[in-house]
BAVEXDREN-208190 format. One line per field, with one value per residue (C-alpha): residue number from 1; residue in three letters; y, x, z. Coordinates in Angstrom, 1 decimal. Last residue first. Layout:
BEGIN
num <- c(NUM,...)
residu <- c(ALA,...)
y <- c(Y,...)
x <- c(X,...)
z <- c(Z,...)
***
This chain:
BEGIN
num <- c(406,405,404,403,402,401,400,399,398,397,396,395,394,393,392,391,390,389,388,387,386,385,384,383,382,381,380,379,378,377,376,375,374,373,372,371,370,369,368,367,366,365,364,363,362,361,360,359,358,357,356,355,354,353,352,351,350,349,348,347,346,345,344,343,342,341,340,339,338,337,336,335,334,333,332,331,330,329,328,327,326,325,324,323,322,321,320,319,318,317,316,315,314,313,312,311,310,309,308,307,306,305,304,303,302,301,300,299,298,297,296,295,294,293,292,291,290,289,288,287,286,285,284,283,282,281,280,279,278,277,276,275,274,273,272,271,270,269,268,267,266,265,264,263,262,261,260,259,258,257,256,255,254,253,252,251,250,249,248,247,246,245,244,243,242,241,240,239,238,237,236,235,234,233,232,231,230,229,228,227,226,225,224,223,222,221,220,219,218,217,216,215,214,213,212,211,210,209,208,207,206,205,204,203,202,201,200,199,198,197,196,195,194,193,192,191,190,189,188,187,186,185,184,183,182,181,180,179,178,177,176,175,174,173,172,171,170,169,168,167,166,165,164,163,162,161,160,159,158,157,156,155,154,153,152,151,150,149,148,147,146,145,144,143,142,141,140,139,138,137,136,135,134,133,132,131,130,129,128,127,126,125,124,123,122,121,120,119,118,117,116,115,114,113,112,111,110,109,108,107,106,105,104,103,102,101,100,99,98,97,96,95,94,93,92,91,90,89,88,87,86,85,84,83,82,81,80,79,78,77,76,75,74,73,72,71,70,69,68,67,66,65,64,63,62,61,60,59,58,57,56,55,54,53,52,51,50,49,48,47,46,45,44,43,42,41,40,39,38,37,36,35,34,33,32,31,30,29,28,27,26,25,24,23,22,21,20,19,18,17,16,15,14,13,12,11,10,9,8,7,6,5,4,3,2,1)
residu <- c(ARG,GLU,CYS,GLU,ILE,SER,LEU,VAL,ALA,ASP,MET,PRO,PRO,LEU,ASP,PRO,ALA,THR,PRO,ALA,GLY,ALA,LYS,TYR,ALA,ARG,ALA,ALA,PRO,VAL,CYS,LEU,ASP,VAL,LEU,THR,GLY,GLY,GLY,ASN,ARG,PRO,GLY,VAL,SER,LEU,ARG,ALA,GLY,LEU,ARG,ARG,ALA,ARG,GLU,ARG,MET,GLY,VAL,LEU,GLY,TRP,ARG,GLN,GLY,SER,HIS,ALA,SER,SER,LEU,ARG,HIS,PRO,ASP,ILE,GLY,ILE,GLY,ASP,ASP,ARG,VAL,ARG,LEU,SER,PHE,SER,GLU,ALA,GLY,HIS,SER,VAL,GLU,VAL,GLU,VAL,CYS,ARG,ALA,ARG,ALA,HIS,GLN,PHE,ALA,ASN,LEU,LEU,ALA,GLU,ARG,GLY,ILE,ARG,TYR,VAL,GLU,ASP,ALA,THR,VAL,GLU,GLN,LEU,GLU,GLN,LYS,ARG,GLY,CYS,HIS,ARG,LEU,LYS,PHE,SER,VAL,GLY,TYR,GLN,ALA,SER,PHE,GLU,GLU,GLY,ALA,ALA,ALA,LEU,ALA,GLU,CYS,VAL,ASN,LYS,GLY,ALA,ASN,ARG,PRO,THR,ARG,LEU,GLY,SER,LEU,ARG,ASP,ARG,GLY,GLU,VAL,LEU,VAL,ARG,ASP,ALA,HIS,GLU,LEU,ALA,THR,GLU,MET,ILE,ALA,ARG,ALA,PRO,GLU,HIS,PRO,PRO,VAL,LYS,GLN,MET,ALA,ALA,GLN,PHE,ARG,LEU,VAL,LEU,ALA,HIS,VAL,ASP,GLN,LEU,VAL,THR,ASP,HIS,LEU,GLU,ARG,ALA,ILE,ARG,GLU,ARG,GLU,VAL,MET,THR,ALA,MET,GLU,ARG,LEU,GLY,ALA,GLU,ALA,THR,GLN,VAL,ARG,TYR,VAL,TYR,HIS,ARG,ALA,ILE,TRP,THR,PHE,MET,VAL,PHE,VAL,VAL,THR,ILE,ASN,LEU,TRP,ARG,LEU,ALA,THR,LEU,LEU,GLN,PRO,ASP,LEU,VAL,TYR,PHE,ALA,PRO,VAL,VAL,GLN,THR,VAL,ALA,ASP,LEU,ALA,VAL,TYR,ALA,ALA,LEU,LEU,PHE,ALA,LEU,ALA,GLY,LEU,THR,LEU,THR,TYR,SER,ARG,SER,VAL,ALA,VAL,ALA,PRO,LEU,PHE,VAL,LEU,LEU,PHE,TYR,HIS,ILE,GLY,SER,ASP,TRP,GLY,LEU,LEU,VAL,THR,CYS,SER,GLY,ALA,HIS,VAL,LEU,VAL,GLU,THR,TRP,MET,LEU,ALA,VAL,ALA,PRO,ARG,ASN,ILE,ARG,ARG,SER,LEU,LEU,TRP,TYR,ALA,THR,GLY,TYR,MET,SER,ALA,SER,LEU,ILE,ASN,LEU,LEU,ALA,ALA,VAL,PRO,MET,ASP,LEU,LEU,LEU,PHE,VAL,VAL,LEU,TYR,LEU,GLY,ASP,VAL,CYS,ALA,ALA,TRP,VAL,ALA,VAL,GLN,ARG,LEU,MET,LEU,TRP,PHE,ALA,GLY,ARG,SER,MET)
y <- c(-17.5,-20.9,-23.5,-24.0,-27.3,-27.3,-28.4,-27.2,-25.6,-24.9,-21.3,-18.7,-16.9,-13.8,-10.2,-8.0,-7.1,-3.5,-2.1,-1.6,2.0,0.9,-2.6,-5.5,-7.9,-5.9,-3.7,-6.6,-8.7,-12.0,-15.4,-18.6,-22.0,-25.3,-28.2,-31.9,-35.1,-36.8,-36.2,-33.0,-31.5,-32.2,-29.4,-26.3,-22.7,-19.5,-16.0,-13.1,-10.3,-10.7,-11.5,-13.9,-15.8,-16.2,-17.5,-20.0,-21.3,-21.6,-23.6,-25.9,-26.6,-27.0,-29.8,-30.7,-27.1,-27.5,-25.7,-28.0,-30.9,-29.7,-30.0,-33.4,-34.5,-33.4,-36.1,-34.9,-36.4,-39.6,-38.0,-36.0,-32.8,-29.1,-25.9,-22.7,-19.1,-16.0,-12.3,-10.2,-7.6,-7.2,-10.8,-12.1,-15.8,-18.5,-22.1,-24.9,-28.6,-31.8,-35.1,-38.8,-38.1,-40.0,-37.0,-36.9,-35.8,-34.2,-32.5,-31.4,-29.9,-28.1,-26.6,-25.5,-23.9,-22.1,-20.6,-19.6,-18.0,-16.2,-14.8,-13.6,-12.0,-10.2,-8.8,-7.6,-6.1,-7.9,-6.9,-7.6,-10.4,-10.3,-12.9,-16.7,-18.7,-22.5,-24.7,-28.5,-31.2,-34.9,-36.9,-38.6,-37.5,-35.6,-34.6,-33.3,-31.6,-29.6,-28.8,-27.6,-25.4,-23.8,-23.3,-21.7,-19.2,-18.5,-17.8,-15.7,-13.3,-10.2,-11.4,-14.8,-12.9,-14.9,-17.9,-17.4,-19.4,-20.9,-23.3,-24.6,-25.5,-27.4,-29.4,-30.2,-31.5,-33.5,-35.2,-35.8,-37.3,-39.6,-40.8,-41.4,-43.5,-45.6,-46.0,-47.2,-49.8,-50.9,-51.2,-53.3,-55.6,-56.1,-56.8,-59.9,-61.4,-63.0,-60.1,-60.4,-57.2,-55.6,-53.5,-52.1,-50.4,-48.5,-47.6,-46.3,-44.2,-42.7,-42.1,-40.3,-38.1,-37.2,-36.4,-34.1,-32.3,-31.9,-30.5,-28.3,-26.6,-27.0,-25.9,-22.9,-21.9,-22.1,-20.2,-17.4,-17.2,-17.0,-14.2,-12.2,-12.7,-11.5,-8.5,-7.6,-8.0,-5.9,-3.2,-3.3,-3.0,0.0,1.7,1.2,2.6,5.6,6.2,5.9,8.3,10.8,10.5,11.0,14.1,15.6,14.9,16.4,19.5,19.9,19.5,22.1,24.5,24.1,24.6,27.6,29.2,28.6,30.0,33.2,33.5,33.2,35.8,38.2,37.6,38.5,41.6,42.8,42.9,45.8,44.7,46.5,46.1,49.1,49.1,49.8,46.8,44.6,45.3,44.3,41.0,40.3,41.0,38.6,35.8,36.4,36.2,33.0,31.5,32.4,30.9,27.7,27.4,27.9,25.3,22.8,23.4,22.8,19.8,18.1,14.9,16.9,15.8,19.3,21.0,19.0,19.5,23.3,23.6,24.4,27.2,29.9,29.0,30.6,34.0,33.9,34.3,37.1,39.1,40.1,42.0,41.1,42.4,42.4,38.9,37.9,39.2,37.5,34.2,34.1,35.4,33.3,30.1,30.5,31.2,28.1,26.0,27.3,26.8,23.2,22.5,24.1,21.7,18.6,18.1,14.4,14.3,13.9,16.6,19.0,18.3,18.7,22.1,23.2,22.2,24.0,27.2,26.9,26.7,29.7,31.8,30.9,31.7,35.1,35.9,35.2,37.6,40.3,39.5,39.9,39.7,37.6,34.8,35.0,35.0,31.8,30.0,30.8,29.7,26.2,26.0,27.2,24.4,21.8,23.2,22.9,19.3,18.4,20.1,18.4,15.1,15.9,17.0,13.6,11.8,13.9,12.7,9.1,9.1,10.7,8.0,8.8)
x <- c(4.1,2.4,5.1,7.3,8.2,11.9,14.3,17.9,20.7,23.6,24.3,26.1,29.1,28.3,28.6,30.1,28.2,27.1,28.1,25.4,24.0,20.5,20.4,20.1,17.2,14.1,15.8,18.0,15.0,14.8,15.3,14.7,15.3,14.6,16.0,15.2,17.0,17.8,20.2,18.3,16.4,13.0,10.8,10.5,10.4,10.3,10.3,10.5,8.1,9.5,6.0,5.5,8.7,7.5,4.2,5.8,8.1,5.2,3.2,6.1,6.5,2.7,2.3,-1.4,-2.6,-4.5,-1.8,0.9,-1.1,0.1,3.7,3.1,1.4,4.6,6.5,9.8,13.2,14.7,17.9,20.7,20.1,19.7,19.2,19.5,19.4,19.4,19.9,19.0,20.1,23.8,24.0,24.8,24.6,24.1,24.4,23.5,24.2,22.9,24.7,23.9,20.1,17.3,15.1,12.9,14.8,17.9,16.2,13.2,15.4,17.5,14.5,13.1,16.5,16.6,13.1,13.9,17.2,15.7,12.9,15.4,17.7,14.8,13.6,17.1,17.9,20.8,24.5,26.4,28.9,30.7,29.6,29.0,29.0,29.0,27.8,28.3,26.7,27.2,24.5,24.8,21.4,22.4,26.0,24.7,21.7,24.1,26.5,23.6,22.2,25.7,26.2,22.8,23.7,27.1,25.7,22.9,25.3,24.0,20.4,21.6,23.7,22.3,20.2,16.5,14.2,11.2,13.4,14.7,11.2,10.7,13.8,12.6,9.3,11.2,13.1,10.0,8.1,11.0,11.0,7.3,7.8,10.4,8.0,5.2,7.6,8.6,4.9,4.1,7.1,6.0,2.4,3.6,4.7,8.2,9.8,7.4,5.4,6.3,9.1,6.5,4.7,7.8,8.4,4.9,5.3,8.6,6.9,4.0,6.3,8.1,4.8,3.8,7.2,6.9,3.3,3.5,6.8,8.4,5.3,4.8,8.5,8.5,5.2,6.6,9.9,7.9,5.7,8.7,10.3,7.1,6.9,10.5,9.9,6.8,8.7,11.6,9.2,7.5,10.9,11.9,8.6,9.0,12.5,11.4,8.5,10.9,13.3,10.5,9.3,12.8,13.5,10.2,10.7,14.2,13.0,10.2,12.8,15.0,12.2,10.8,14.2,14.8,11.4,12.2,15.6,13.9,11.4,14.1,16.0,12.9,12.2,15.9,17.5,18.1,20.6,20.3,16.5,14.5,13.7,10.0,8.1,11.1,11.0,7.3,7.9,10.9,8.7,6.0,8.6,10.3,7.0,6.1,9.5,9.1,5.7,6.9,9.8,7.6,5.1,7.8,9.6,6.4,5.5,8.8,9.0,10.1,8.4,7.0,10.4,12.1,9.1,9.1,12.8,12.5,10.0,12.6,14.0,10.9,12.3,14.7,11.6,13.2,10.0,10.8,13.9,17.4,19.6,16.8,15.7,19.4,19.8,16.7,17.3,20.9,20.3,17.2,18.4,21.9,20.7,18.4,21.3,23.6,20.9,20.4,24.1,24.3,21.5,22.9,26.5,26.1,29.6,28.2,25.7,28.6,30.4,27.2,26.6,30.2,29.7,26.3,28.1,30.8,28.2,26.4,29.6,30.3,26.7,26.9,30.1,28.1,25.4,28.0,29.9,26.8,28.2,25.3,27.7,29.1,25.6,24.7,28.0,27.5,23.8,24.9,27.4,24.7,22.5,25.2,25.6,21.8,21.7,24.6,22.9,19.6,21.5,22.7,19.1,17.8,20.4,19.3,15.7,16.7,18.5,15.6,13.2,10.6)
z <- c(-4.4,-4.9,-4.9,-7.9,-9.4,-10.0,-12.7,-12.1,-14.0,-11.7,-11.0,-13.2,-11.6,-9.7,-10.8,-8.0,-4.9,-4.3,-1.0,1.7,1.9,2.7,4.2,1.8,1.2,0.2,-2.3,-3.4,-4.4,-2.4,-4.2,-2.4,-4.0,-2.3,-4.3,-3.8,-4.6,-7.9,-10.7,-11.9,-9.0,-7.6,-6.2,-4.1,-5.5,-3.5,-5.0,-2.5,-1.6,2.0,3.4,0.5,1.4,5.0,3.8,1.5,4.2,6.6,4.1,3.4,7.1,7.6,5.1,5.3,5.0,1.7,-0.3,1.1,-0.4,-3.8,-2.8,-1.2,-4.5,-6.4,-4.4,-3.2,-3.9,-2.6,-1.4,-3.1,-1.3,-2.1,-0.2,-2.2,-0.8,-3.0,-2.5,-5.5,-8.1,-7.1,-5.8,-2.4,-2.9,-0.3,-1.3,1.1,0.5,2.0,1.5,1.8,1.7,3.2,2.3,5.4,8.5,7.1,4.1,6.1,8.8,6.2,4.5,7.8,8.7,5.4,5.7,9.3,8.3,5.4,7.7,10.3,7.7,6.1,9.3,10.3,6.8,5.3,5.6,2.4,1.7,-1.6,-4.0,-3.7,-0.4,-0.2,2.7,2.9,5.1,5.2,7.0,10.4,11.6,14.8,13.7,10.4,12.0,14.3,11.4,9.3,12.1,12.7,9.0,8.7,11.5,10.0,6.6,8.0,9.6,11.3,11.7,13.1,15.7,18.5,17.5,16.6,18.9,17.2,15.3,18.6,19.5,16.2,16.8,20.4,18.9,16.3,19.1,21.2,18.3,17.5,21.1,20.9,17.8,19.6,22.5,20.3,18.7,22.2,23.2,20.1,20.9,24.5,23.4,21.6,24.9,24.9,26.8,29.8,30.5,33.8,32.1,29.7,32.6,33.6,29.9,29.6,32.7,31.3,28.0,29.7,31.6,28.3,26.7,29.6,29.5,25.7,25.9,29.0,29.9,26.5,24.6,26.9,26.7,22.9,22.6,24.9,22.9,19.6,21.1,22.2,18.7,17.0,19.2,18.5,14.7,14.9,16.8,14.4,11.4,13.1,13.7,10.1,8.8,11.1,9.8,6.2,6.8,8.3,5.4,2.9,4.8,5.0,1.3,0.2,2.3,0.9,-2.7,-2.1,-0.6,-3.6,-6.1,-4.3,-4.1,-7.8,-8.6,-6.7,-8.4,-11.9,-10.9,-9.7,-12.9,-14.9,-12.8,-13.2,-9.8,-7.3,-4.7,-1.3,-1.3,0.1,3.9,4.6,3.2,3.8,7.5,7.8,6.1,8.3,11.4,10.2,9.6,12.9,14.8,13.0,13.8,17.5,17.6,15.9,18.3,21.4,20.1,19.5,22.7,24.7,22.6,23.3,21.1,18.0,14.8,14.1,14.6,11.9,9.6,10.2,9.7,6.0,6.5,7.1,3.7,2.1,3.2,0.2,-2.1,-4.2,-3.9,-0.3,-1.3,-2.3,0.6,3.2,2.2,2.2,5.8,7.1,5.5,6.7,10.2,10.9,9.4,10.8,14.3,14.1,13.0,15.8,18.5,17.2,17.4,20.9,22.0,20.4,21.6,20.7,19.1,15.6,16.4,17.3,14.0,12.0,13.7,12.9,9.2,9.3,10.6,7.9,5.2,6.6,6.7,3.0,2.2,3.8,1.8,-1.4,-0.3,0.3,-3.0,-5.2,-8.8,-10.2,-11.0,-7.4,-6.1,-8.0,-7.1,-3.4,-3.8,-4.7,-1.9,0.5,-0.8,0.0,3.5,4.0,2.8,5.2,8.1,7.3,7.4,10.9,11.8,10.7,12.8,15.8,15.2,14.7,18.0,19.7,18.5,15.8)
***
């Protein structure tokens, strides 16, 4: 866990603890324990101050304040209500936060101090009688309430920690993937494409020595035209390896830029339509969606012989969807089936990316001619946590599609 994530976790612990103090304030007021209720008011204000300090990155005083609150509050309430009340269990709440600290010296010192305080508090309650004498059944109910609250807090802290670790791992994997793609793009550009370009130049020089009326001249010109198309497609594939800046923040803008570029290059009309209220996508999801969409656009512009290519992006409440459609010659079902045998690497790559997202991908002919690529990503895998919920979207066009393997 990074330092920033650790301090963010402590901020959320402070919020949780303040809410728990509010709960116990009500409990102690109902039990007519004004001294214990006053302690909860003081504790809630201390956690509020700690949250304010953490928000302004004044971290060490905030941690000291939170530790002081835990020790004083748990110790005082244990003395007031007795050891059997279970208030001392709250001393254990900060064990997970301390355990994930990156400083082993501070961690061991804090754990030793907490253990000493725990043992000392146990010894004191064996000698000093409880200030509030509770009915045994009420004491048991209070103890189980304390156990439940502490258990819930432990569970939340552990789940939050696992989530942060998973997010960091996903970021590292994405960073490693991006670095590898950049390296592959550089290697292909500096080796294969450069060598092919050099061969084309030499071939052109040799062709100039062939008389125009010779049959070999026409064959060589045809070969050069094919080589030029190979170079253009190779450069398109290289640009597909490089994710444009801010593509993860705004997939619509990134796909619009790619579509406009292809439209100018191939002389085909391009349209993009957005439905729903925009919500921020997870970085990994945004990158995969962009690459699937770009591959679908490239196939439509290069192979469909279309007059118009359309992209539809929908931010729905239940899912995020991307549709790329054209009015071209359509797609042969045999080409879809050949994608499973590895003969159509673009379709294979799209299917693999969709599988990594846990998304549904379908590719096939559409009503009225042309091809439709339909990608649907569940909202839980698509949107960042805390993103606003999109309103209901209008119904989409009915299409006929032959789905690829999911």
